[in-house]
C-alpha positions as CSV (number, residue, x, y, z in Angstrom):
1,X,31.3,-0.2,13.2
2,X,33.1,3.1,13.1
3,X,31.6,6.0,15.0
4,X,31.1,8.2,12.0
5,X,29.1,5.5,10.3
6,X,26.9,5.1,13.5
7,X,26.3,8.8,13.4
8,X,25.4,8.7,9.7
9,X,22.8,5.9,10.4
10,X,21.4,7.8,13.3
11,X,20.8,11.0,11.4
12,X,19.6,9.2,8.3
13,X,16.9,7.4,10.3
14,X,16.1,10.6,12.3
15,X,15.1,12.4,9.1
16,X,14.0,9.4,7.2
17,X,11.2,8.6,9.7
18,X,9.8,12.1,9.4
19,X,7.3,12.3,6.4
20,X,7.7,16.1,6.3
21,X,11.4,15.5,5.4
22,X,11.4,12.3,3.3
23,X,8.7,10.7,1.1
24,X,8.9,7.3,-0.5
25,X,12.4,6.5,0.9
26,X,13.9,9.5,-0.9
27,X,16.6,11.8,0.2
28,X,20.3,11.0,0.5
29,X,23.0,11.1,3.1
30,X,26.7,10.6,3.3
31,X,29.8,10.7,5.5
32,X,33.4,10.9,4.3
33,X,36.9,10.4,5.6
34,X,40.1,11.3,3.8
35,X,40.0,8.3,1.5
36,X,36.4,6.9,1.6
37,X,32.8,8.1,1.3
38,X,29.7,6.2,2.6
39,X,26.6,7.3,0.6
40,X,23.1,5.9,0.6
41,X,22.8,3.1,-2.0
42,X,20.0,3.3,-4.6
43,X,16.9,1.4,-3.3
44,X,17.7,2.0,0.4
45,X,15.2,3.8,2.6
46,X,16.5,6.3,5.1
47,X,13.9,5.4,7.7
48,X,15.2,1.9,8.2
49,X,18.7,2.1,6.8
50,X,21.6,0.2,8.3
51,X,25.3,0.0,7.4
52,X,24.4,-2.4,4.6
53,X,22.3,0.3,3.0
54,X,25.3,2.5,2.2
55,X,27.7,2.1,-0.8
56,X,31.3,2.8,0.0
57,X,33.5,4.5,-2.6
58,X,37.2,5.3,-3.1
59,X,37.4,9.1,-3.1
60,X,40.5,9.2,-5.2
61,X,38.8,7.3,-8.0
62,X,35.6,9.2,-7.5
63,X,37.3,12.5,-8.1
64,X,38.3,11.4,-11.6
65,X,34.6,12.1,-12.6
66,X,35.2,15.8,-12.1
67,X,38.4,15.6,-14.3
68,X,37.2,13.3,-17.1
69,X,35.5,14.4,-20.4
70,X,32.3,12.7,-21.3
71,X,30.0,12.4,-24.4
72,X,27.7,15.3,-25.4
73,X,24.9,12.8,-25.9
74,X,23.1,12.8,-22.5
75,X,22.3,9.1,-22.5
76,X,25.7,8.0,-23.5
77,X,27.2,10.4,-21.0
78,X,25.1,9.1,-18.1
79,X,26.2,5.5,-18.9
80,X,29.9,6.6,-18.9
81,X,29.5,8.2,-15.5
82,X,27.6,5.2,-14.2
83,X,30.6,3.0,-15.2
84,X,33.1,5.4,-13.5
85,X,30.9,5.4,-10.4
86,X,31.0,1.6,-10.4
87,X,34.7,1.6,-10.8
88,X,35.1,3.8,-7.7
89,X,32.7,1.7,-5.7
90,X,34.3,-0.7,-3.1
91,X,31.0,-2.4,-2.2
92,X,30.2,-3.6,-5.7
93,X,26.8,-5.1,-4.8
94,X,25.5,-1.7,-3.8
95,X,24.7,0.9,-6.4
96,X,25.7,4.4,-5.2
97,X,23.5,7.4,-5.7
98,X,24.1,9.4,-8.9
99,X,24.5,12.4,-6.6
100,X,27.6,10.9,-4.9
101,X,30.0,13.3,-6.6
102,X,28.0,16.2,-5.4
103,X,28.2,14.9,-1.8
104,X,32.0,14.5,-2.2
105,X,32.2,18.1,-3.5
106,X,31.0,19.6,-0.2
107,X,34.0,19.9,2.0
108,X,32.5,18.7,5.3
109,X,32.2,15.2,6.9
110,X,28.4,14.9,6.8
111,X,26.1,15.8,3.9
112,X,22.4,15.4,4.4
113,X,20.2,15.9,1.3
114,X,16.4,16.1,1.8
115,X,13.3,17.1,0.0
116,X,11.3,18.7,2.9
117,X,7.7,19.5,2.1
118,X,7.6,23.0,3.6
119,X,10.9,24.0,2.1
120,X,9.9,22.6,-1.3
121,X,6.8,24.7,-1.1
122,X,9.2,27.6,-1.4
123,X,11.7,26.0,-3.8
124,X,8.8,25.1,-6.2
125,X,7.4,28.6,-6.2
126,X,7.7,31.5,-8.7
127,X,9.5,33.6,-6.2
128,X,11.9,31.0,-4.9
129,X,15.2,32.7,-5.7
130,X,14.1,36.1,-4.4
131,X,12.8,34.7,-1.1
132,X,15.9,32.5,-0.6
133,X,18.1,35.5,-1.0
134,X,16.0,37.5,1.5
135,X,16.0,34.8,4.1
136,X,19.5,33.4,3.8
137,X,21.5,36.0,1.9
138,X,25.1,35.0,1.2
139,X,25.1,32.2,3.8
140,X,23.8,29.7,1.1
141,X,24.0,29.0,-2.6
142,X,20.8,28.9,-4.7
143,X,20.8,26.9,-8.0
144,X,18.0,27.4,-10.5
145,X,16.6,24.1,-11.8
146,X,19.2,22.0,-13.5
147,X,18.8,18.4,-14.8
148,X,20.2,16.0,-12.2
149,X,23.3,14.0,-12.7
150,X,26.5,15.2,-14.3
151,X,25.1,18.5,-15.5
152,X,23.9,19.4,-12.0
153,X,27.2,18.3,-10.5
154,X,29.2,20.6,-12.8
155,X,26.9,23.5,-12.2
156,X,27.2,23.1,-8.4
157,X,30.9,22.6,-8.7
158,X,31.2,25.9,-10.5
159,X,29.0,27.7,-8.0
160,X,30.9,26.2,-5.0
161,X,34.3,27.3,-6.5
162,X,32.9,30.8,-7.0
163,X,31.6,30.9,-3.4
164,X,34.9,29.7,-1.9
165,X,36.8,32.3,-3.9
166,X,34.5,35.1,-2.8
167,X,33.9,34.0,0.9
168,X,37.0,32.1,1.7
169,X,34.9,29.2,3.2
170,X,33.0,26.3,1.9
171,X,29.2,26.6,1.7
172,X,27.2,24.5,4.2
173,X,23.8,25.0,2.4
174,X,22.9,24.6,-1.2
175,X,19.3,25.1,-2.3
176,X,18.1,23.5,-5.6
177,X,15.1,24.9,-7.3
178,X,12.3,22.3,-7.8
179,X,14.4,19.7,-6.0
180,X,15.5,20.1,-2.4
181,X,18.4,21.1,-0.2
182,X,21.9,19.9,0.7
183,X,23.2,20.7,4.2
184,X,26.8,19.9,5.2
185,X,28.7,20.1,8.4
186,X,31.4,18.2,10.4
187,X,28.9,17.0,13.1
188,X,25.4,15.7,12.9
189,X,24.4,18.1,15.7
190,X,25.4,21.1,13.5
191,X,23.5,19.6,10.5
192,X,20.3,19.4,12.7
193,X,20.9,23.0,13.9
194,X,21.2,24.3,10.4
195,X,18.0,22.4,9.3
196,X,16.1,23.8,12.3
197,X,17.1,27.3,11.3
198,X,16.0,26.8,7.7
199,X,12.6,25.4,8.7
200,X,11.9,28.1,11.3
201,X,12.6,30.9,8.8
202,X,10.6,29.3,5.9
203,X,7.6,28.3,8.1
204,X,7.4,31.8,9.4
205,X,6.6,33.1,5.9
206,X,3.7,30.7,5.2
207,X,0.4,32.5,5.3
208,X,-2.2,29.8,5.3
209,X,-2.0,26.6,7.4
210,X,-2.1,23.3,5.5
211,X,-5.7,21.8,5.6
212,X,-4.7,18.2,6.5
213,X,-7.8,17.0,8.3
214,X,-8.7,13.5,7.2
215,X,-12.2,12.9,5.8
216,X,-14.2,9.6,5.7
217,X,-14.6,7.6,2.6
218,X,-17.5,9.0,0.7
219,X,-20.5,6.7,0.2
220,X,-20.7,5.3,-3.3
221,X,-17.1,4.7,-4.2
222,X,-17.9,1.0,-4.7
223,X,-20.3,2.0,-7.4
224,X,-17.7,3.3,-9.9
225,X,-14.1,2.7,-8.7
226,X,-14.2,-1.1,-9.5
227,X,-15.2,-0.1,-13.1
228,X,-12.2,2.2,-13.4
229,X,-10.0,-0.6,-12.0
230,X,-11.1,-3.0,-14.7
231,X,-10.9,-0.4,-17.5
232,X,-7.2,0.3,-16.7
233,X,-6.3,-3.4,-16.2
234,X,-4.8,-5.8,-18.7
235,X,-4.1,-9.4,-18.0
236,X,-2.9,-8.4,-14.5
237,X,-5.6,-6.6,-12.6
238,X,-4.5,-3.3,-11.0
239,X,-4.8,-2.1,-7.5
240,X,-6.4,1.3,-6.8
241,X,-6.5,3.3,-3.6
242,X,-8.5,6.4,-2.8
243,X,-7.5,9.1,-0.3
244,X,-9.7,11.9,0.9
245,X,-8.9,14.8,3.2
246,X,-9.4,18.6,3.3
247,X,-6.3,19.1,1.1
248,X,-7.5,16.8,-1.7
249,X,-10.9,18.3,-1.5
250,X,-9.4,21.7,-2.2
251,X,-7.5,20.7,-5.3
252,X,-10.2,18.4,-6.6
253,X,-13.1,20.9,-6.1
254,X,-12.8,22.4,-9.6
255,X,-10.7,22.4,-12.7
256,X,-9.0,25.7,-11.9
257,X,-7.6,24.4,-8.6
258,X,-6.6,21.1,-10.2
259,X,-4.8,22.9,-13.0
260,X,-2.4,24.3,-10.3
261,X,-1.1,20.8,-9.6
262,X,-1.6,19.3,-13.0
263,X,2.1,19.2,-13.7
264,X,4.9,17.9,-11.5
265,X,7.1,20.1,-9.4
266,X,10.0,17.7,-8.6
267,X,11.7,14.7,-10.1
268,X,10.3,12.4,-7.4
269,X,6.8,13.1,-8.5
270,X,7.6,12.1,-12.0
271,X,9.3,8.9,-10.8
272,X,6.3,7.6,-8.8
273,X,3.3,9.5,-10.2
274,X,4.4,10.2,-13.8
275,X,3.7,13.7,-15.2
276,X,0.1,13.6,-16.4
277,X,-3.1,13.0,-14.4
278,X,-6.8,12.5,-15.1
279,X,-9.3,14.9,-13.5
280,X,-13.0,13.8,-13.1
281,X,-15.7,16.3,-12.2
282,X,-19.0,14.9,-13.4
283,X,-20.2,13.6,-10.1
284,X,-23.9,13.6,-11.0
285,X,-23.9,9.8,-10.8
286,X,-21.7,6.8,-10.7
287,X,-22.5,6.1,-14.4
288,X,-21.6,9.7,-15.3
289,X,-18.2,9.3,-13.6
290,X,-17.5,6.0,-15.3
291,X,-18.4,7.5,-18.7
292,X,-16.2,10.6,-18.1
293,X,-13.3,8.4,-17.2
294,X,-13.8,6.2,-20.3
295,X,-13.7,9.3,-22.5
296,X,-10.7,10.9,-20.8
297,X,-8.8,7.6,-20.6
298,X,-9.1,7.0,-24.3
299,X,-7.6,10.5,-24.9
300,X,-4.9,9.9,-22.4
301,X,-3.9,6.6,-24.1
302,X,-3.6,8.4,-27.4
303,X,-1.6,11.3,-26.1
304,X,0.7,9.7,-23.5
305,X,3.3,7.0,-23.6
306,X,2.4,5.7,-20.1
307,X,-0.7,4.6,-18.3
308,X,-2.2,7.0,-15.7
309,X,-1.0,6.7,-12.1
310,X,-3.3,9.3,-10.5
311,X,-6.9,10.1,-11.0
312,X,-8.3,13.2,-9.2
313,X,-12.0,13.0,-8.5
314,X,-14.2,15.9,-7.5
315,X,-15.8,15.2,-4.1
316,X,-14.1,11.8,-3.7
317,X,-10.3,12.7,-3.4
318,X,-7.4,11.2,-5.3
319,X,-7.0,7.7,-6.6
320,X,-3.7,5.9,-7.2
321,X,-3.4,3.2,-9.8
322,X,-0.6,0.6,-9.5
323,X,0.4,-3.0,-9.7
324,X,0.4,-3.5,-5.9
325,X,-1.0,-2.0,-2.8
326,X,2.4,-1.0,-1.6
327,X,2.9,1.1,-4.7
328,X,-0.5,2.8,-4.4
329,X,0.6,4.0,-0.9
330,X,3.8,5.4,-2.3
331,X,2.0,7.1,-5.2
332,X,-0.6,8.7,-2.8
333,X,2.1,9.9,-0.4
334,X,4.1,11.5,-3.1
335,X,1.1,13.1,-4.9
336,X,-0.3,14.4,-1.6
337,X,3.1,15.9,-0.9
338,X,2.9,17.6,-4.3
339,X,-0.5,19.0,-3.2
340,X,1.1,20.3,0.0
341,X,3.9,21.9,-2.0
342,X,1.3,23.5,-4.3
343,X,-0.6,24.9,-1.3
344,X,2.5,26.3,0.4
345,X,3.8,27.8,-2.8
346,X,0.9,30.2,-2.8
347,X,2.7,32.1,0.0
348,X,5.6,32.7,-2.4
349,X,3.9,33.7,-5.6
350,X,2.3,30.5,-6.6
351,X,3.5,27.1,-8.0
352,X,6.4,26.8,-10.5
353,X,6.1,23.5,-12.3
354,X,8.8,21.7,-14.3
355,X,9.0,22.3,-18.0
356,X,8.2,19.7,-20.7
357,X,11.9,19.4,-21.4
358,X,12.8,18.8,-17.8
359,X,10.0,16.3,-17.4
360,X,11.2,14.4,-20.5
361,X,14.7,14.1,-19.2
362,X,13.6,12.6,-15.8
363,X,11.0,10.3,-17.5
364,X,13.6,8.7,-19.7
365,X,16.6,8.9,-17.3
366,X,18.1,5.4,-16.6
367,X,18.7,6.3,-13.0
368,X,15.0,7.0,-12.3
369,X,13.9,3.9,-14.3
370,X,16.2,1.9,-12.0
371,X,14.5,3.5,-8.9
372,X,11.1,2.5,-10.4
373,X,12.4,-1.1,-10.8
374,X,13.6,-1.2,-7.2
375,X,10.4,0.2,-5.9
376,X,8.4,-2.4,-7.8
377,X,10.2,-5.3,-6.1
378,X,10.9,-8.8,-7.5
379,X,9.5,-11.2,-5.0
380,X,8.1,-14.5,-6.4
381,X,4.3,-14.1,-6.8
382,X,1.9,-16.1,-4.7
383,X,-1.2,-17.9,-5.8
384,X,-3.5,-15.0,-5.1
385,X,-1.0,-12.2,-5.8
386,X,-2.6,-8.8,-5.6
387,X,-6.1,-10.1,-5.3
388,X,-8.2,-8.4,-2.8
389,X,-10.0,-10.8,-0.4
390,X,-12.4,-10.0,2.4
391,X,-12.4,-12.6,5.2
392,X,-15.2,-12.1,7.7
393,X,-14.6,-13.2,11.3
394,X,-10.8,-12.9,10.6
395,X,-9.7,-11.4,13.9
396,X,-9.0,-14.7,15.4
397,X,-9.5,-18.5,15.2
398,X,-10.2,-20.2,11.8
399,X,-10.7,-16.8,10.1
400,X,-7.4,-15.4,11.3
401,X,-5.7,-18.6,10.1
402,X,-7.3,-18.5,6.7
403,X,-6.5,-14.8,6.2
404,X,-2.9,-15.3,7.4
405,X,-2.3,-18.1,4.8
406,X,-3.8,-15.9,2.1
407,X,-1.7,-12.9,2.9
408,X,1.4,-15.1,2.6
409,X,0.1,-16.0,-0.8
410,X,0.2,-12.4,-1.9
411,X,-3.4,-11.3,-1.3
412,X,-4.6,-7.9,0.0
413,X,-6.6,-8.9,3.1
414,X,-9.6,-7.1,4.7
415,X,-10.0,-8.3,8.2
416,X,-13.8,-7.9,8.7
417,X,-14.7,-8.6,12.3
418,X,-17.0,-7.2,15.0
419,X,-14.1,-7.1,17.5
420,X,-12.1,-3.9,16.9
421,X,-9.3,-4.4,19.5
422,X,-8.4,-7.9,18.3
423,X,-9.1,-7.1,14.6
424,X,-6.7,-4.1,14.6
425,X,-3.9,-6.2,16.2
426,X,-4.5,-8.9,13.6
427,X,-4.2,-6.4,10.6
428,X,-1.0,-5.0,12.1
429,X,0.5,-8.5,12.5
430,X,-0.5,-9.3,8.9
431,X,1.3,-6.2,7.6
432,X,4.4,-7.3,9.4
433,X,4.6,-10.4,7.2
434,X,3.2,-8.9,4.0
435,X,5.4,-8.1,1.0
436,X,4.0,-5.8,-1.7
437,X,0.4,-6.5,-0.4
438,X,-1.4,-5.0,2.6
439,X,-4.0,-5.8,5.2
440,X,-6.6,-3.5,6.8
441,X,-9.2,-4.0,9.5
442,X,-12.9,-2.9,9.1
443,X,-15.2,-3.3,12.0
444,X,-18.1,-5.3,10.6
445,X,-21.4,-6.7,11.8
446,X,-22.3,-9.3,9.1
447,X,-25.9,-9.3,10.2
448,X,-26.3,-5.5,9.5
449,X,-26.6,-4.3,5.9
450,X,-25.4,-0.7,6.7
451,X,-22.2,-2.2,8.2
452,X,-21.7,-4.4,5.1
453,X,-22.2,-1.5,2.7
454,X,-19.5,0.4,4.7
455,X,-17.3,-2.7,4.4
456,X,-17.6,-2.6,0.6
457,X,-16.9,1.1,0.3
458,X,-13.9,0.9,2.6
459,X,-12.5,-2.1,0.8
460,X,-12.9,-0.5,-2.6
461,X,-11.4,2.8,-1.4
462,X,-8.4,0.9,-0.1
463,X,-7.8,-1.6,-2.9
464,X,-10.0,-0.6,-5.8
465,X,-12.3,-3.6,-6.0
466,X,-13.0,-7.1,-4.7
467,X,-11.8,-10.5,-6.1
468,X,-12.9,-12.9,-3.4
469,X,-15.3,-12.8,-0.5
470,X,-14.8,-15.4,2.2
471,X,-17.9,-15.7,4.4
472,X,-16.4,-17.2,7.5
473,X,-18.0,-15.4,10.4
474,X,-20.2,-17.7,12.4
475,X,-21.3,-18.7,15.9
476,X,-22.1,-22.0,17.5
477,X,-24.5,-22.6,20.4
478,X,-24.9,-26.3,21.2
479,X,-28.0,-27.7,22.8
480,X,-30.9,-30.1,22.2
481,X,-34.6,-29.3,21.9
482,X,-35.1,-29.0,25.6
483,X,-32.2,-26.6,26.2
484,X,-32.4,-24.4,23.1
485,X,-34.5,-21.3,23.4
486,X,-36.0,-19.4,20.4
487,X,-33.8,-16.4,20.9
488,X,-30.6,-18.4,20.7
489,X,-31.9,-20.3,17.7
490,X,-32.7,-17.1,15.9
491,X,-29.2,-15.6,16.7
492,X,-27.4,-18.7,15.4
493,X,-29.5,-18.7,12.2
494,X,-29.1,-14.9,11.7
495,X,-25.3,-15.1,11.8
496,X,-24.7,-18.5,10.1
497,X,-27.5,-18.4,7.4
498,X,-29.0,-14.9,7.0
499,X,-25.7,-13.1,7.1
500,X,-24.3,-15.3,4.2
501,X,-27.2,-13.9,2.1
502,X,-26.4,-10.3,3.2
503,X,-22.7,-10.7,2.5
504,X,-23.3,-12.2,-0.9
505,X,-25.7,-9.5,-1.8
506,X,-23.3,-6.6,-1.2
507,X,-20.1,-8.5,-2.5
508,X,-21.8,-9.6,-5.7
509,X,-22.8,-6.0,-6.6
510,X,-19.1,-5.0,-6.7
511,X,-18.1,-8.1,-8.6
512,X,-20.9,-7.7,-11.2
513,X,-19.7,-4.1,-11.8
514,X,-16.2,-5.4,-12.4
515,X,-17.4,-8.1,-14.8
516,X,-19.5,-5.5,-16.7
517,X,-16.2,-3.7,-17.7
518,X,-14.0,-6.9,-18.0
519,X,-16.4,-9.7,-19.1
520,X,-13.7,-12.4,-18.9
521,X,-12.8,-11.7,-15.3
522,X,-13.8,-14.3,-12.7
523,X,-14.4,-13.6,-9.0
524,X,-15.3,-15.8,-6.1
525,X,-17.6,-16.0,-3.1
526,X,-16.7,-18.8,-0.8
527,X,-18.6,-19.8,2.3
528,X,-16.7,-21.5,5.1
529,X,-19.4,-24.1,5.9
530,X,-18.8,-27.2,8.0
531,X,-18.9,-30.9,8.0
532,X,-22.1,-30.3,9.9
533,X,-23.5,-28.8,6.7
534,X,-23.2,-32.3,5.1
535,X,-24.6,-34.4,7.9
536,X,-26.9,-33.7,10.9
537,X,-25.3,-33.0,14.3
538,X,-26.9,-34.3,17.5
539,X,-27.9,-31.6,19.9
540,X,-26.4,-29.0,17.5
541,X,-29.4,-28.5,15.2
542,X,-29.3,-24.7,15.2
543,X,-25.8,-24.7,13.8
544,X,-26.2,-27.7,11.4
545,X,-29.5,-26.4,10.1
546,X,-27.9,-23.0,9.2
547,X,-25.0,-24.8,7.5
548,X,-27.3,-27.1,5.6
549,X,-29.2,-24.0,4.4
550,X,-25.9,-22.4,3.5
551,X,-25.1,-25.1,1.0
552,X,-28.6,-24.5,-0.5
553,X,-27.8,-20.8,-0.8
554,X,-24.4,-21.6,-2.4
555,X,-26.0,-23.8,-5.1
556,X,-28.7,-21.2,-5.8
557,X,-26.3,-18.2,-5.8
558,X,-24.0,-20.1,-8.1
559,X,-26.7,-20.5,-10.7
560,X,-27.8,-16.9,-10.5
561,X,-24.3,-15.4,-10.6
562,X,-22.7,-17.7,-13.2
563,X,-23.4,-15.2,-16.1
564,X,-21.3,-12.6,-14.2
565,X,-18.4,-15.0,-13.9
566,X,-18.9,-15.1,-10.1
567,X,-18.1,-18.5,-8.8
568,X,-19.8,-19.5,-5.5
569,X,-18.6,-22.5,-3.5
570,X,-18.7,-23.7,0.1
571,X,-15.7,-25.3,1.9
572,X,-16.8,-27.8,4.6
573,X,-14.0,-28.2,7.2
574,X,-13.8,-30.7,9.9
575,X,-13.1,-29.7,13.4
576,X,-10.3,-27.2,14.2
577,X,-9.6,-28.6,17.6
578,X,-6.7,-26.2,18.3
579,X,-8.7,-23.0,17.7
580,X,-10.6,-21.0,20.3
581,X,-14.0,-22.2,19.0
582,X,-13.2,-25.7,20.4
583,X,-10.4,-25.1,22.9
584,X,-11.5,-22.0,24.8
585,X,-11.5,-23.2,28.4
586,X,-14.6,-21.3,29.4
587,X,-16.9,-21.4,26.3
588,X,-15.2,-23.7,23.8
589,X,-17.2,-26.5,22.2
590,X,-15.4,-29.1,24.2
591,X,-16.8,-27.4,27.3
592,X,-20.2,-26.9,25.7
593,X,-20.5,-30.5,24.5
594,X,-19.4,-31.9,27.8
595,X,-22.0,-29.7,29.7
596,X,-24.7,-30.5,27.1
597,X,-24.1,-34.3,27.5
598,X,-23.6,-34.6,23.7
599,X,-20.9,-37.3,24.2
600,X,-22.4,-40.3,26.1
601,X,-20.3,-41.3,29.1
602,X,-17.8,-38.4,28.8
603,X,-16.5,-37.2,32.1
604,X,-13.8,-34.7,31.0
605,X,-12.9,-32.5,28.1
606,X,-10.2,-35.0,27.1
607,X,-13.0,-37.6,26.8
608,X,-14.9,-35.4,24.4
609,X,-11.8,-34.6,22.4
610,X,-10.9,-38.3,22.1
611,X,-14.5,-39.1,21.0
612,X,-14.3,-36.7,18.1
613,X,-10.8,-37.6,16.9
614,X,-11.9,-41.3,16.8
615,X,-14.4,-40.4,14.1
616,X,-11.8,-39.0,11.7
617,X,-10.3,-41.6,9.4
618,X,-7.1,-39.6,9.0
619,X,-6.9,-39.2,12.8
620,X,-6.3,-35.4,12.9
621,X,-8.2,-32.2,13.2
622,X,-8.6,-29.7,10.4
623,X,-6.3,-26.7,10.2
624,X,-6.5,-23.3,8.5
625,X,-3.8,-24.4,6.1
626,X,-6.0,-27.4,5.1
627,X,-8.9,-25.1,4.5
628,X,-6.9,-22.6,2.5
629,X,-5.8,-25.3,0.1
630,X,-9.5,-25.9,-0.8
631,X,-10.1,-22.1,-1.0
632,X,-7.2,-21.7,-3.4
633,X,-8.5,-24.6,-5.5
634,X,-11.9,-23.0,-5.7
635,X,-10.3,-19.7,-6.8
636,X,-7.9,-21.3,-9.3
637,X,-10.6,-23.5,-10.9
638,X,-12.5,-21.7,-13.6
639,X,-15.0,-24.4,-14.1
640,X,-16.2,-25.2,-10.5
641,X,-19.2,-23.5,-8.9
642,X,-22.0,-24.5,-6.6
643,X,-19.9,-27.1,-4.8
644,X,-19.5,-28.1,-1.2
645,X,-15.9,-29.1,-0.8
646,X,-15.2,-31.3,2.2
647,X,-12.0,-30.9,4.2
648,X,-12.8,-33.3,7.0
649,X,-10.1,-35.9,7.0
650,X,-12.6,-38.4,5.5
651,X,-15.1,-38.0,8.2
652,X,-17.7,-36.8,5.8
653,X,-17.6,-37.7,2.1
654,X,-19.5,-36.4,-0.9
655,X,-22.3,-38.7,-2.2
């Protein structure tokens, strides 16, 4: 790899990993030699870009765009230019940025184009031109807002020619109103030095520090957000995410503050958040918020050609609406950046929004529609694609294995576990293998109702609702009547039996609300039971009794919740011999059963293991993959509820 390309990758990642410089993979970078230019390809993210993320173009062919004549019709013109860009592209599989000609125009090796938050607070303000002139004078060019693409290129070309004629040198900085900045130099060190100078001068003018303190999820979001989720969903159920901090509180606090950010400031905002947003302020009750949304949503649908992407809610923050969890994160990042720009702009005369005509151009521009398509992704959907599933006890063992298989099938996973250290690591590992879906960890005590209510609010704030609840958390304490003390029996029963009731109570409340606003929508509660719930277990009565009772709860819950399209089933696995429950060398069941004398004549752990394997007709232990196949069956099946599905290798069969 040539050194100039290595330098381009380094500076691209340097700025791309800084959220104050780049949001949602935006920005653009390039390097040029005498005959070629490397420019970020559409769909590439600066934060992780490699050599394959750059399109390479022939500069001689690229320069023809400046010389050619094009149609006066904007859509026809943009297609003609796209064709000429493609003709100049050497790497045909990579689509070059529409701003490539502008990069080529600046007569320096490196061009780094960014949309920095603090700088855009100035560039999206009413006094932008005046302040830019005061701070930078004739060391930079300032361009009032111009539609991007060919029109912007010709305007910049004209201003650069004028600058060179007057100053005798090429400009290194070009500020674009309501857009961002281009910085050019022959070394990346000089580019960084120029940017540092720009930021220090602009930040020195900001009067009020950004209020960025995060705030906790407000109690009660699970009482209305799931309803909004269903109201905006068609055949494919949407994902919602709520973000709350001091900044969102400010702009959501009243209609006057919201009005300041009710129209987009930059093209990126239109691409990801669209140009119209819903504001809710009747927080008297959950019912009042739902009613206000219904009324405003109907008006929105009549007046707009697109569905809402952002809902601003007094006291609760901002909610993003999208097809996937990955998209909601992008929408929130971009919209929150817009709020920051709005706040900073107050130091420069207040915000300057884009006009209706400018918005219309961006909203229908093929280039931006392509960016939306790339951002949406095209991976093959899994069997639970975009469903939100809570798995209790998912930090490790059976629960971790079940949750891992479900995230690979496209689900958003909530790792609900009492162990914060292991649970956090598990969620991080899940996100490493996720596609458009996401995983979070919520510390949860399934035997505590306050903890479970927090689990519901946190899940709803993160994903908008709940599609399946897998009650997996459990404990096992082996022992016969002589060994078992009442305290241990009560503990096993509380976790394995009582907690299933607690979990179903809170989960079904969210699911009922969803069904009330989408009556044909099915959801699932699935208890991970055991083969011990189908047949008594010697010297293991505390565990078996709780599991037997769990099947009774499943059947009873199924009857009660059927009118709300909530299916309730149990899955009864055989033994997961490889998991920590059985194989932990200090407290695993092999050790417990050996010590309790549960297996007559057993002298070693291997004796105990051989005894149990001999009871399985298929001769193997049960794995999380085996269990997930039953879980997926229960979710897929629209006419199955109140069942106990055995996954025991034939050891226990339904009668």
